C-alpha positions in Angstrom: 6.7 17.4 -7.1 4.5 19.8 -5.2 1.3 18.8 -3.4 -0.8 19.4 -0.3 -1.6 16.4 1.8 -3.8 15.6 4.8 -4.3 12.4 6.7 -6.1 11.5 10.0 -7.8 8.6 11.7 -10.7 8.9 14.3 -11.9 6.2 16.6 -15.6 7.0 16.3 -17.7 5.1 18.8 -15.6 1.9 18.8 -13.5 0.6 21.7 -10.3 0.6 19.6 -9.1 1.7 16.2 -8.3 -1.0 13.6 -7.5 1.5 10.8 -4.0 2.4 9.7 -3.1 5.2 7.3 0.2 6.4 6.0 2.0 8.4 3.3 5.6 8.4 2.2 7.4 10.4 -0.5 10.8 10.7 -2.1 12.0 13.4 -4.5 10.0 11.8 -7.4 7.3 9.6 -6.0 4.5 9.7 -3.5 2.8 6.7 -1.8 -0.5 6.8 0.1 -1.8 3.7 1.8 -4.8 2.9 4.0 -5.8 -0.3 5.7 -9.0 -1.1 7.6 -8.6 -4.1 9.9 -11.7 -6.3 9.8 -13.5 -6.1 13.1 -15.3 -9.5 12.7 -11.9 -11.3 12.8 -9.3 -11.4 15.6 -6.5 -8.8 15.6 -7.7 -6.8 12.6 -5.4 -3.9 13.8 -2.4 -6.2 13.5 -3.3 -7.1 9.9 -3.7 -3.4 9.1 -0.5 -2.5 10.8 1.5 -5.2 8.9 -0.1 -4.1 5.6 0.5 -0.4 6.0 4.1 -0.8 7.3 5.1 -3.4 4.8 3.8 -1.5 1.7 5.5 1.7 3.0 8.8 -0.1 3.7 8.8 -1.8 0.3 8.2 1.6 -1.3 11.2 3.0 0.5 13.3 0.1 -0.7 12.3 0.4 -4.3 11.5 4.1 -5.0 15.0 5.4 -5.3 14.0 8.1 -7.6 10.7 6.8 -9.1 9.3 3.3 -9.2 10.1 1.5 -12.4 6.7 -0.3 -12.7 4.2 1.2 -10.2 1.4 -1.2 -10.8 3.7 -4.2 -10.5 5.0 -2.8 -7.3 1.5 -2.4 -5.9 0.5 -5.9 -6.8 3.6 -7.5 -5.3 3.4 -5.3 -2.2 -0.3 -6.4 -1.6 0.6 -10.0 -2.1 3.6 -9.8 0.2 1.4 -8.2 3.0 -1.1 -11.0 2.5 1.6 -13.7 3.0 3.0 -11.9 6.0 -0.3 -11.7 7.7 -0.8 -15.5 7.1 2.6 -16.2 8.5 1.9 -14.1 11.6 -1.2 -16.2 12.2 0.8 -19.4 11.8 3.6 -18.3 14.2 1.0 -17.3 16.9 -1.1 -20.4 16.4 -4.2 -18.3 15.7 -7.4 -20.2 14.9 -8.2 -17.5 12.3 -5.9 -15.2 10.4 -6.2 -11.4 11.0 -7.7 -9.7 7.9 -7.7 -6.2 6.5 -8.9 -4.3 3.4 -6.5 -2.0 1.7 -6.2 0.7 -0.9 -2.9 2.3 -2.0 -1.9 4.9 -4.6 1.4 5.9 -6.1 1.8 9.3 -7.8 4.9 10.1 -9.9 5.7 12.0 -13.1 2.2 13.5 -13.1 0.7 10.0 -13.2 -1.4 8.1 -10.6 -1.6 4.4 -10.1 -3.7 2.6 -7.5 -4.8 -0.8 -6.2 -7.3 -2.0 -3.8 -8.7 -5.1 -2.1 -12.0 -4.9 -0.2 -14.1 -1.9 0.4 -11.6 0.8 1.3 -12.0 3.3 -1.5 -10.1 5.8 -3.7 -11.8 8.8 -5.2 -10.3 11.1 -7.8 -11.9 14.6 -8.1 -11.3 17.3 -10.7 -12.9 20.7 -10.7 -15.9 19.7 -8.6 -16.5 16.4 -10.4 -15.8 12.8 -9.6 -13.6 11.4 -12.4 -12.6 8.0 -11.0 -13.5 5.6 -8.1 -12.6 2.1 -7.0 -15.3 -0.5 -7.1 -15.9 -2.2 -3.8 -15.4 -6.0 -3.5 -18.7 -6.4 -1.8 -22.1 -7.9 -2.2 -23.7 -4.5 -2.1 -21.5 -3.3 -5.0 -22.6 -6.2 -7.1 -26.2 -5.3 -6.4 -25.5 -1.7 -7.4 -23.8 -2.8 -10.6 -26.7 -4.9 -11.4 -29.1 -2.0 -10.9 -30.9 -3.8 -8.1 -29.9 -1.2 -5.5 -29.6 2.6 -5.3 -26.7 4.4 -3.7 -29.0 5.7 -1.0 -30.2 2.2 -0.1 -26.7 0.8 -0.3 -25.6 3.0 2.7 -28.0 1.2 5.0 -28.2 -2.2 3.4 -27.8 -5.1 6.0 -25.1 -6.7 3.8 -23.0 -3.6 3.3 -20.1 -5.0 5.4 -20.0 -8.3 3.5 -16.9 -8.2 1.3 -15.3 -11.0 -0.8 -11.7 -9.9 -0.9 -9.2 -8.9 1.7 -5.6 -9.4 2.8 -5.0 -12.2 5.2 -8.0 -14.3 4.3 -8.1 -18.0 3.4 -8.2 -17.3 -0.4 -5.7 -15.2 -2.3 -6.9 -11.6 -2.4 -8.4 -10.0 -5.5 -6.3 -7.0 -6.3 -7.9 -4.5 -8.7 -5.5 -2.1 -10.5 -6.2 1.3 -12.1 -4.9 2.3 -15.5 -2.1 4.8 -15.6 -4.0 8.0 -14.9 -2.8 11.5 -15.7 -2.9 13.9 -12.8 -3.6 17.6 -13.5 -3.0 20.7 -11.3 -5.8 20.9 -8.7 -6.8 17.2 -8.9 -7.5 15.6 -5.5 -7.0 11.9 -4.7 -8.8 10.7 -1.6 -8.4 7.3 0.1 -10.8 6.5 2.9 -12.2 3.6 4.9 -15.9 2.8 4.9 -16.4 4.5 8.2 -15.9 7.8 6.3 -17.3 7.2 2.8 -20.6 5.6 3.9 -21.4 8.9 5.6 -20.7 11.2 2.6 -21.9 11.0 -1.0 -19.4 11.4 -3.8 -21.3 14.5 -4.9 -20.9 16.1 -1.5 -17.2 15.3 -1.3 -16.7 16.7 -4.8 -18.5 20.0 -3.9 -16.7 20.4 -0.6 -13.3 19.8 -2.2 -14.1 22.2 -5.0 -14.9 25.0 -2.5 -12.2 24.4 0.1 -8.6 23.2 0.3 -8.2 19.7 1.7 -6.6 20.9 4.9 -9.9 22.7 5.7 -12.5 20.3 4.2 -11.2 16.9 5.2 -10.9 17.5 9.0 -14.4 18.8 9.0 -15.8 16.0 6.9 -14.0 13.4 9.0 -15.5 14.8 12.2 -18.9 14.9 10.5 -18.7 11.3 9.6 -18.2 10.3 13.2 -21.1 12.6 14.3 -23.4 11.0 11.8 -22.4 7.6 12.9 -23.5 8.3 16.4 -22.6 6.2 19.4 -21.8 3.2 17.2 -19.8 5.1 14.6 -17.1 3.1 12.9 -13.4 4.1 12.8 -13.1 6.7 10.1 -9.8 7.3 8.4 -8.5 9.0 5.3 -5.5 10.4 3.4 -6.1 13.0 0.7 -3.7 14.8 -1.7 -4.1 17.8 -4.0 -1.6 18.0 -6.9 -0.1 21.4 -7.5 2.1 23.0 -10.2 5.6 24.1 -9.4 4.6 27.7 -9.7 2.1 28.0 -6.8 1.7 31.4 -5.2 3.3 32.2 -1.8 0.1 31.8 0.2 -0.4 28.2 -1.0 3.3 27.4 -0.8 3.1 27.8 3.0 0.7 24.8 3.2 2.1 22.7 0.3 5.1 20.3 0.1 7.8 20.6 -2.5 10.3 17.8 -3.0 12.5 19.9 -5.3 15.4 20.1 -2.8 15.1 16.6 -1.4 18.1 14.3 -1.8 17.5 11.4 -4.1 17.8 8.8 -1.3 15.6 10.6 1.2 12.1 9.8 2.3 9.5 11.4 4.5 6.9 9.1 6.1 3.9 9.7 8.3 1.7 7.1 10.0 -1.6 7.7 11.8 -3.8 5.7 14.0 -5.7 6.8 17.1 -6.0 5.4 20.5 -9.1 5.1 22.7 -8.6 8.7 23.8 -8.3 9.9 20.3 -4.6 10.9 20.2 -2.2 9.7 17.6 -0.4 6.6 18.9 1.2 3.5 17.4 -1.6 1.1 18.4 -4.8 0.6 20.3 -6.0 -2.6 21.8 -2.6 -4.4 22.2 0.1 -3.6 24.8 3.3 -1.8 24.2 5.2 -5.1 24.5 3.0 -6.7 21.9 3.4 -3.7 19.6 7.2 -4.0 19.8 7.1 -7.7 19.0 4.7 -7.1 16.1 6.9 -4.3 14.7 9.9 -6.6 14.9 8.0 -9.4 13.1 6.9 -6.9 10.4 10.5 -5.9 9.9 11.5 -9.6 9.5 8.7 -10.2 7.1 9.7 -7.2 5.0 13.2 -8.5 4.7 11.9 -12.0 3.8 9.3 -10.9 1.2 11.3 -8.2 -0.4 13.5 -10.9 -1.7 10.7 -13.0 -3.1 
């Protein structure tokens, strides 16, 4: 595989960052995952951390080479994260379970597979055009689909944050799956939280990504999303990947990743979340001791649910 990838997470105008974003790849498979902890519920950042960590760890357990059934993997990983969040709430006697939206994508053998629950989105762009997008599990999306609302009105609709599926909620999550989707050279897959996509139209993103590589376009667009959001800007996070051929020129090769020489059992993984000061750190509004305990609980949950 050869690809260029960029990920980052900005706190915006919020006190803490409840987003978590990660990517992990082996010689033959790439995973991208993004979780947006729901701010209206306690410890949304914990739900997002559990989700991103669990899906990534399960990927590393199962993608020895490539995943056998990527869509089955995504479904089972989302369900395992949902159960782990509920168990976390039970162990800590929380009155309400932490909750998070999630979108994740696997790319292998020139094919992409993705899943989502909530309103964290995936876009697929090709030659300056939008060719695929997830459909939000939200009241506003239903109004859009019914022709009762325009895209412009949707961005400021008072119900834009009302979603009907997430991980960690009372009801089992709705998990929508993509078809197996061929990926061509130059295609870009972009996963983002609503703090990013509400500030940019799909047409704007398509145009920017057609003109500039993701390592130039995405940092600028991410900063712009926070500027447009003003003092109350939501956390904004994304991970984007451009698929490349094996014969890219030397200039591009310096910025791209090739897995050709990776051992079959090796993985490279990168997590991102930002602190109040905007630097990349493991967590935001919980102490170091709480983070350590949470990570240990996540590891225990991973061992438990990887056997179910």
